[in-house]
C-alpha positions in Angstrom: 14.1 -18.0 -17.7 13.8 -19.5 -14.2 12.8 -16.1 -12.8 10.0 -15.8 -15.4 8.8 -19.3 -14.6 8.7 -18.4 -10.9 7.0 -15.1 -11.5 4.5 -16.7 -13.7 3.7 -19.4 -11.1 3.2 -16.7 -8.5 0.9 -14.6 -10.7 -1.0 -17.1 -12.8 -3.2 -19.9 -11.3 -2.1 -23.2 -12.8 -4.6 -25.5 -14.6 -3.8 -28.3 -12.1 -4.8 -26.1 -9.2 -8.0 -25.1 -10.9 -8.8 -28.7 -11.6 -8.2 -29.6 -7.9 -10.6 -26.8 -6.9 -13.3 -28.1 -9.3 -12.9 -31.6 -8.0 -13.2 -30.5 -4.4 -16.2 -28.4 -5.2 -17.9 -31.3 -7.0 -17.1 -33.6 -4.1 -18.4 -31.2 -1.5 -21.6 -30.8 -3.5 -22.4 -34.6 -3.3 -24.1 -36.3 -0.3 -22.4 -38.8 1.9 -18.9 -38.9 3.5 -16.0 -38.6 1.0 -12.3 -39.2 1.4 -10.0 -36.2 1.5 -6.3 -36.7 0.8 -5.5 -33.3 2.3 -4.0 -34.0 5.7 -4.8 -30.6 7.3 -8.5 -30.7 6.5 -9.4 -31.5 10.0 -9.6 -28.5 12.4 -7.5 -30.2 15.1 -5.6 -32.6 12.8 -2.4 -30.6 12.2 -1.3 -33.4 9.9 -1.1 -35.9 12.7 -4.7 -36.9 13.6 -6.8 -37.6 10.6 -10.6 -37.2 10.3 -11.3 -40.8 11.1 -11.4 -42.6 7.7 -10.6 -46.4 7.4 -7.0 -45.8 6.3 -6.2 -43.7 9.3 -3.7 -46.2 10.7 -1.9 -46.6 7.4 -1.7 -42.9 6.8 -0.3 -42.2 10.3 2.4 -44.9 9.9 3.3 -43.6 6.5 3.7 -40.0 7.8 5.8 -41.2 10.8 8.1 -43.2 8.5 8.9 -40.2 6.3 12.1 -38.6 7.3 13.3 -35.0 6.8 15.7 -36.0 4.1 13.1 -37.8 2.1 10.7 -34.8 2.4 13.5 -32.5 1.1 14.2 -34.7 -1.8 10.5 -34.8 -2.6 10.3 -31.0 -2.5 13.3 -30.6 -4.7 11.6 -32.8 -7.3 8.5 -30.4 -7.4 7.9 -28.4 -10.5 7.9 -24.6 -10.0 4.1 -24.1 -10.0 3.7 -27.0 -7.5 6.4 -25.6 -5.3 4.9 -22.1 -5.3 1.4 -23.4 -4.4 2.3 -26.3 -2.0 5.3 -24.8 -0.2 5.8 -21.1 -0.7 2.2 -19.9 -0.4 1.2 -22.6 2.1 4.0 -21.6 4.5 4.1 -17.8 4.1 0.4 -16.8 3.6 -2.9 -17.8 4.9 -4.9 -19.7 2.2 -2.9 -17.8 -0.4 -3.2 -18.6 -4.1 -1.3 -17.2 -7.1 -2.9 -13.9 -8.2 -2.1 -11.3 -10.7 -2.0 -8.7 -7.9 1.2 -10.1 -6.6 3.1 -8.6 -9.6 3.6 -5.3 -7.7 5.3 -6.9 -4.8 7.9 -8.5 -7.1 8.5 -5.3 -9.2 11.0 -3.5 -7.0 13.0 -6.6 -6.1 13.2 -7.7 -9.7 14.3 -4.2 -10.8 17.1 -4.2 -8.2 18.1 -7.7 -9.3 18.1 -6.5 -12.9 20.4 -3.5 -12.1 22.8 -5.7 -10.1 22.9 -8.3 -13.0 23.7 -5.6 -15.5 26.4 -4.2 -13.4 28.0 -7.6 -12.8 27.7 -8.4 -16.6 29.4 -5.1 -17.3 32.2 -5.9 -14.8 32.6 -9.4 -16.3 32.9 -7.8 -19.8 35.7 -5.5 -18.6 37.5 -8.4 -16.9 37.5 -10.6 -20.0 38.4 -7.7 -22.4 35.1 -7.8 -24.2 34.1 -4.8 -26.2 31.5 -3.0 -24.0 30.7 -0.4 -26.6 28.8 -2.8 -28.9 25.2 -3.5 -28.2 25.6 -7.2 -28.6 28.0 -7.5 -25.6 25.3 -6.4 -23.1 22.4 -7.9 -25.0 20.3 -10.8 -24.0 18.8 -13.5 -26.3 15.6 -13.9 -24.3 13.2 -11.3 -23.0 14.3 -9.9 -19.6 12.3 -11.0 -16.6 11.6 -7.3 -15.7 10.3 -6.5 -19.1 8.1 -9.7 -18.9 6.7 -8.5 -15.5 6.1 -5.0 -16.8 4.1 -6.3 -19.7 1.9 -8.3 -17.2 1.5 -5.3 -15.0 0.6 -2.9 -17.8 -1.7 -5.2 -19.8 -3.3 -7.4 -17.2 -3.0 -5.8 -13.7 -3.3 -2.1 -14.0 -6.6 -2.1 -16.1 -8.2 -4.3 -13.4 -7.1 -2.1 -10.6 -8.2 1.1 -12.4 -11.6 -0.4 -13.2 -12.0 -1.4 -9.5 -11.1 2.0 -8.2 -13.5 3.8 -10.5 -16.4 1.5 -10.3 -16.0 0.8 -6.6 -15.9 4.5 -5.7 -18.8 5.4 -8.0 -21.0 2.6 -6.6 -20.3 3.7 -3.1 -21.2 7.3 -4.0 -24.5 6.3 -5.5 -25.6 4.7 -2.2 -28.3 6.7 -0.4 -26.3 6.5 2.8 -23.0 7.2 1.3 -22.1 10.0 3.6 -24.2 9.0 6.6 -22.5 8.1 9.9 -21.8 4.5 10.6 -23.4 4.1 14.0 -22.8 1.3 16.5 -26.0 1.0 18.5 -24.8 -2.0 20.4 -25.2 -1.3 24.1 -22.2 -3.5 24.9 -19.9 -2.0 22.3 -18.1 0.3 24.8 -17.7 -0.5 28.5 -16.7 3.1 29.4 -18.5 6.0 27.8 -15.4 8.2 28.2 -13.1 5.9 26.2 -11.6 7.5 23.1 -13.6 6.3 20.1 -12.0 5.4 16.8 -15.0 6.1 14.7 -15.2 4.6 11.2 -15.4 6.9 8.2 -18.6 7.1 6.1 -19.1 4.5 3.4 -18.1 6.8 0.6 -14.8 7.8 2.2 -14.1 4.2 3.2 -14.7 3.0 -0.4 -12.4 5.6 -1.9 -9.7 4.8 0.6 -9.9 1.0 0.1 -10.4 0.9 -3.7 -7.6 3.4 -4.4 -5.1 1.6 -2.1 -3.7 -0.7 -4.8 -3.2 2.2 -7.1 -1.3 4.2 -4.5 0.8 1.1 -3.9 1.5 0.8 -7.6 2.8 4.4 -7.6 5.5 3.5 -5.1 6.4 0.2 -7.0 6.5 1.6 -10.6 9.3 3.8 -12.0 8.3 7.5 -11.6 7.5 9.3 -14.8 7.3 6.2 -16.8 4.6 5.2 -19.3 2.7 3.3 -16.6 3.1 5.9 -13.9 1.5 9.0 -15.4 -1.7 7.3 -16.6 -2.1 5.9 -13.1 -1.8 9.4 -11.5 -4.5 10.6 -14.0 -6.9 7.8 -13.0 -6.4 8.6 -9.3 -7.0 12.3 -9.9 -10.2 11.4 -11.8 -11.5 9.2 -9.0 -10.8 11.8 -6.3 -12.4 14.6 -8.4 -15.5 12.5 -8.9 -15.6 12.0 -5.2 -15.3 15.8 -4.6 -18.1 16.6 -7.0 -20.5 14.3 -5.0 -19.1 15.6 -1.8 -19.9 19.2 -2.6 -23.5 18.2 -3.2 -23.7 16.6 0.2 -22.2 19.7 1.8 -24.7 21.9 0.1 -27.6 19.6 1.2 -26.5 19.9 4.9 -25.5 23.5 5.0 -28.0 25.1 2.7 -30.3 27.8 4.3 -28.6 27.3 7.7 -27.6 30.4 9.7 -24.3 28.8 10.7 -23.2 28.8 7.1 -24.2 32.5 6.7 -22.2 33.2 9.9 -19.1 31.4 8.5 -19.2 33.3 5.2 -19.9 36.7 6.9 -17.0 39.1 6.2 -18.9 42.4 6.9 -17.2 43.1 10.2 -14.9 46.0 9.3 -13.1 46.0 12.6 -12.0 42.4 12.0 -10.0 43.3 9.0 -6.3 42.9 9.1 -3.8 45.4 7.7 -1.5 44.0 5.0 1.6 45.7 3.7 1.7 45.5 -0.1 4.7 45.4 -2.4 4.5 49.1 -2.9 4.8 49.7 0.9 1.2 50.8 1.3 -1.0 49.3 4.0 -4.3 47.8 2.9 -7.1 46.3 4.9 -7.8 42.7 4.2 -11.3 41.6 5.3 -11.7 38.2 6.9 -14.7 36.0 7.3 -15.8 34.5 10.6 -14.5 31.1 9.3 -11.0 32.6 8.9 -11.1 34.3 12.3 -12.0 30.9 13.9 -8.6 29.6 12.8 -6.9 31.8 15.3 -8.1 29.6 18.2 -6.0 27.0 19.9 -8.9 24.5 19.5 -8.5 24.8 15.7 -4.8 24.0 15.9 -5.6 21.0 18.1 -8.2 19.8 15.6 -5.7 20.0 12.7 -3.0 18.3 14.8 -5.4 15.5 15.7 -5.7 14.5 12.0 -2.1 15.5 10.9 -0.4 12.2 11.4 -1.8 10.0 8.6 0.6 7.1 9.5 -0.7 7.0 13.0 -4.4 7.0 11.8 -3.6 4.3 9.3 -1.9 2.2 12.0 -4.9 2.6 14.3 -7.2 1.6 11.4 -5.2 -1.4 10.5 -5.0 -2.5 14.2 -8.8 -2.2 14.4 -9.5 -4.2 11.2 -6.6 -6.6 11.6 -5.3 -5.9 8.1 -1.9 -4.7 6.9 -1.5 -1.2 5.6 -0.9 -0.6 1.9 2.5 1.1 2.6 4.0 -0.6 5.7 5.3 1.6 8.5 7.4 0.7 11.6 6.1 1.9 15.0 8.2 4.0 17.3 10.4 2.1 19.8 9.0 1.5 23.2 11.7 3.7 24.8 10.8 6.8 22.8 9.2 9.6 24.7 5.8 11.0 23.6 6.2 13.8 21.0 5.4 17.3 22.1 2.5 19.0 20.2 4.6 22.0 19.4 7.5 19.9 18.2 5.3 17.8 16.1 3.6 20.9 14.6 6.9 22.3 13.5 7.5 19.2 11.4 4.1 19.4 9.7 3.8 21.7 6.7 1.1 24.3 6.9 0.9 24.4 10.7 3.4 27.2 11.3 0.7 29.8 11.7 -1.5 27.9 14.1 -1.7 28.7 17.8 -0.9 25.7 19.9 -0.1 27.8 23.0 -3.4 29.5 23.8 -3.8 31.1 27.2 -6.6 33.2 28.8 -5.4 36.5 27.4 -5.0 35.2 23.8 -8.4 33.4 23.9 -10.1 36.6 25.2 -8.5 38.6 22.4 -9.8 36.0 19.9 -13.2 36.3 21.5 -13.3 40.1 21.0 -12.6 39.6 17.3 -15.3 36.9 16.9 -17.8 39.2 18.7 -17.8 41.5 15.7 -19.6 38.7 13.8 -21.6 37.2 16.6 -22.8 40.4 18.3 -26.0 40.7 16.1 -27.1 37.3 17.5 -26.6 38.5 21.1 -29.1 41.3 20.9 -31.7 39.3 22.8 -34.3 42.1 23.4 -36.4 42.8 20.3 -34.6 40.3 18.1 -36.6 37.7 16.3 -34.5 34.6 17.2 -37.1 32.4 15.4 -35.3 33.4 12.2 -32.2 31.4 13.3 -32.2 28.2 11.2 -30.2 25.6 13.1 -29.5 22.0 12.3 -31.6 19.1 13.6 -29.9 16.3 15.5 -29.7 14.2 12.4 -28.1 16.9 10.3 -25.5 17.9 12.9 -24.5 14.2 13.2 -24.1 14.0 9.4 -22.1 17.2 9.4 -19.8 16.0 12.1 -19.4 12.6 10.5 -18.5 14.3 7.2 -15.9 16.5 8.9 -14.3 13.5 10.7 -14.4 11.4 7.5 -12.9 14.0 5.2 -10.1 15.0 7.6 -9.2 11.4 8.3 -9.4 10.5 4.6 -7.2 13.5 3.5 -4.6 12.7 6.0 -4.5 9.0 5.0 -4.3 9.8 1.3 -1.6 12.4 1.9 0.5 9.8 3.8 0.2 7.4 0.9 1.9 10.0 -1.4 4.9 10.3 0.9 8.1 8.5 0.1 9.4 6.0 2.7 12.8 4.8 3.4 13.8 1.1 3.5 13.1 1.1 7.3 9.6 2.4 6.7 10.3 5.9 8.0 8.2 8.6 6.4 10.0 11.5 4.8 8.7 14.9 3.8 9.2 14.2 0.1 6.3 13.2 -2.0 6.0 11.3 -5.2 6.8 13.1 -8.4 4.2 14.4 -10.8 1.4 14.4 -8.2 0.8 18.1 -7.8 -2.8 18.0 -9.1 -3.4 14.9 -7.0 -2.2 16.7 -3.9 -4.3 19.7 -4.6 -7.4 17.5 -4.9 -6.5 16.0 -1.5 -6.2 19.5 0.0 -9.7 20.2 -1.3 -11.0 17.2 0.7 -9.2 18.5 3.8 -10.6 22.1 3.3 -14.1 20.7 3.1 -13.5 18.7 6.3 -12.3 21.8 8.1 -15.3 23.7 6.8 -17.8 21.1 8.1 -16.0 21.2 11.5 -16.3 24.9 11.7 -20.0 24.6 10.6 -20.6 22.2 13.5 -19.0 24.6 16.0 -21.0 27.6 14.6 -24.3 25.6 14.8 -23.6 24.4 18.4 -22.9 28.1 19.3 -26.2 29.2 17.7 -28.1 26.4 19.4 -26.8 27.7 22.8 -27.6 31.3 22.0 -31.1 30.4 20.9 -31.8 28.7 24.2 -30.1 31.3 26.5 -31.9 34.1 24.7 -35.1 33.0 26.4 -33.8 33.5 29.9 -34.5 37.3 29.9 -38.2 36.5 29.3 -38.5 33.8 31.9 -41.0 34.3 34.7 -38.4 32.9 37.2 -36.7 36.3 37.0 -39.6 38.0 38.7 -40.7 35.1 40.9 -41.4 36.0 44.6 -42.2 32.6 46.1 -39.2 30.4 45.3 -35.9 30.2 43.3 -36.4 28.2 40.1 -34.0 27.5 37.3 -35.3 28.8 33.9 -36.5 26.0 31.7 -34.3 27.1 28.8 -31.2 26.6 31.0 -32.2 23.0 31.7 -33.0 22.6 28.0 -29.5 23.7 27.1 -27.9 21.3 29.6 -29.9 18.4 28.2 -29.1 19.4 24.6 -25.3 19.6 25.3 -25.3 16.2 26.9 -27.3 14.6 24.1 -25.3 16.4 21.4 -22.0 15.3 22.9 -23.0 11.7 22.9 -24.4 11.8 19.4 -21.4 13.6 17.9 -18.9 11.3 19.6 -20.6 8.3 18.2 -20.8 9.8 14.7 -17.5 11.7 14.5 -15.2 10.8 17.4 -13.7 12.9 20.1 -11.7 15.4 18.1 -14.5 16.9 16.0 -16.8 16.8 19.1 -14.3 18.6 21.2 -13.9 21.3 18.5 -17.6 21.7 18.1 -18.0 22.4 21.9 -14.9 24.6 22.0 -15.2 28.2 23.2 -18.6 27.5 24.8 -16.9 28.1 28.1 -16.6 31.7 27.0 -19.9 32.2 25.1 -22.2 30.7 27.7 -21.0 33.2 30.4 -21.2 35.9 27.8 -24.9 35.1 27.1 -25.6 35.3 30.9 -23.9 38.7 31.0 -26.0 39.8 28.0 -29.1 38.6 29.8 -28.2 40.8 32.7 -27.7 43.8 30.4 -31.1 43.3 28.9 -32.7 43.1 32.3 -30.8 46.1 33.6 -32.0 48.1 30.6 -35.6 47.4 31.6 -36.3 45.1 28.8 -37.6 41.5 28.8 -39.8 40.3 31.6 -38.8 43.1 33.9 -40.9 45.5 31.7 -44.0 43.8 33.2 -42.8 43.2 36.8 -39.7 44.2 38.9 -36.8 41.8 39.3 -36.6 40.0 42.6 -33.9 38.5 44.8 -35.2 35.1 43.8 -34.7 36.0 40.2 -31.1 37.1 40.8 -30.4 33.9 42.7 -31.9 31.9 39.8 -29.5 33.6 37.4 -26.6 32.9 39.7 -27.6 29.2 40.0 -28.1 29.0 36.2 -24.4 29.8 35.8 -23.4 27.0 38.2 -25.8 24.6 36.4 -24.5 25.5 33.0 -20.8 25.1 34.1 -21.6 21.7 35.5 -23.5 20.6 32.3 -20.8 21.9 29.9 -18.0 20.3 31.9 -20.0 17.0 31.9 -20.6 17.2 28.1 -16.9 17.7 27.4 -15.5 15.4 30.0 -14.0 12.8 27.6 -10.5 12.0 26.6 -8.6 14.5 24.4 -11.3 17.1 25.0 -10.4 20.8 24.3 -12.0 21.9 27.6 -9.9 24.8 29.1 -10.5 24.8 32.8 -8.6 28.0 33.4 -10.5 29.9 30.7 -13.8 28.5 32.0 -13.1 29.5 35.6 -12.2 33.1 34.5 -15.3 33.4 32.2 -17.9 32.0 34.6 -16.4 34.0 37.6 -16.8 37.2 35.6 -20.4 36.4 34.8 -21.1 35.6 38.4 -19.6 38.9 39.5 -21.7 40.8 36.9 -24.9 39.0 38.1 -24.0 39.8 41.8 -23.9 43.6 41.0 -27.7 43.4 40.5 -28.3 42.8 44.2 -26.0 45.4 45.7 -27.1 48.5 47.4 -26.0 51.8 45.9 -23.1 52.4 48.4 -21.9 48.8 47.9 -22.1 49.3 44.1 -20.0 52.5 44.4 -17.4 50.6 46.5 -17.3 47.7 44.0 -16.8 50.2 41.1 -13.9 51.8 42.8 -12.1 48.5 43.5 -13.0 46.7 40.3 -13.2 49.4 37.7 -11.3 47.5 35.1 -13.3 44.3 35.3 -16.1 45.6 33.0 -16.7 48.4 30.6 -17.8 51.9 31.6 -21.1 51.3 29.7 -21.8 48.2 31.8 -21.2 50.1 35.1 -23.3 53.0 33.9 -26.1 50.5 33.1 -25.8 49.1 36.6 -26.1 52.4 38.3 -29.2 53.3 36.3 -30.9 50.0 37.1 -33.7 49.6 39.6 -32.8 46.5 41.7 -34.4 44.8 44.6 -32.2 46.7 47.1 -31.5 50.0 45.3 -33.1 52.7 43.2 -31.3 53.5 40.0 -29.4 56.9 39.9 -27.0 57.4 37.0 -26.1 60.8 38.4 -24.1 59.1 41.2 -22.2 57.2 38.6 -21.1 60.4 36.8 -20.2 62.1 40.1 -18.1 59.1 41.1 -16.3 59.0 37.8 -15.4 62.7 38.0 -14.1 62.3 41.6 -12.0 59.3 40.6 -10.6 61.0 37.4 -9.7 64.1 39.4 -7.5 62.1 41.7 
């Protein structure tokens, strides 16, 4: 009975407290100074210095005269509702008042107390020789406190939480800026532009995360599989599926009619098919799309790993907002060493097949597979690149923000389904009967990864579009001076602007992934430009190439290396300096072959035959350069002489 009175006082606001609020509201609405009996009403009073009324001296003497014993006696004489409001909530919370939401916090403790009481009652019955087989021996005349609390939760609390989750999420989804990035345009917001940015999720994802938080907490507090548990899971699934339906519409609006989406869905490259051994022992070719091939990269594994630890993301979010997480977690001790990426990945389900090692050879092998899909866009000569439909700055920011928001949201929701120990340590086990809910969360994550791939593909096409104009630039045939092609400068400015915009809209991880592999594709585009010029296409069809033009190409590589490194020089970037050095050095060597004389070209071929393909060397021998006349016959003679030895 006393427990029920205490729980009722913590959950239900008493009539006396309501009357006090009404009186205070009415007094504050009148003009003129009024007395306030509340001692801590003054900002600096602390119960010692009052606000300066006429009875200040009497109140201070009365307060000093009161001893500790008398105050304890006064507290003991309080009724339960008055004790809860004036002592318990005043000392343990900040401006806390009895609310029905507090029922979930008492549920687990009260259930444990109920089990302990039943066990003690059973032991007492055995000790006194009472017949424990009869139902009356263990029965209770009054309604148990746990049953009383469950009735309150089921009839008064859960309907309110479910209504808030549904209505709050739907209202956020109906906003015109539901999925737009939350930008901070304050010039003083960040002192260092290279600081890691913890970017907020879009409004729709934030609303879903906040409004479903109490329901996820209720799943941990209520008995699994009970009559209150399963309807709660169904409501959560309904809310998330409603969110996914609106999400797919936003994805369609951003990606529709974009070349990057067509590239991601392309699975026509037959050489990119993997052989799979079936159950009958026969090998079958399994075609893969460009989006699936992109998952072989180390950058993709780094992106997944950046959003894998939902507890860490929740802790960062709580630290930023100053609020407590829904399911408390304990941080690692200060003496712990940082976790290795590979060790952490082994503990995360679904990351066993990801490549966290990388390396130049493996990344070049991945590039060769991706080229089966990208090669049609690298045919600069005679190709109508105007047909490439890329995103505007606003659309690419929305796509990046959506990728960041969905990946962060899915990780946070997934962490809410994990069972925690008494110390707050997260285990790999999840709550029961939540399979459909986990599948819906996986759908959110899949859409986030899709938008991240879309951003990377669009940034790649943006770079190809600009570098495809170099072969038609007049600087290649300039005789008076060495000038960098305007499209090269345009690409450098675009990368710098896009990096700043994406980091502001989506943070460092998605931005780093969007710019990943450009250290391979930009040198490849320069090599492709040289191939076009060596074949006599482009601007050289009107005028011969000059030494100034070759020097302009060589400087373009240096400029693009500098611009790309500057655009990706932020914390947690996926910039691979070793891979960039190898790729840009290869393009510089290929450009340098254009200015060699024929004997020098023959000597270079003999010493570096494995650096480029035979088709590339044959193209160089047939090219008319500033210091040589093309002669493909000398190439064939040289090949025969080398093969004979």
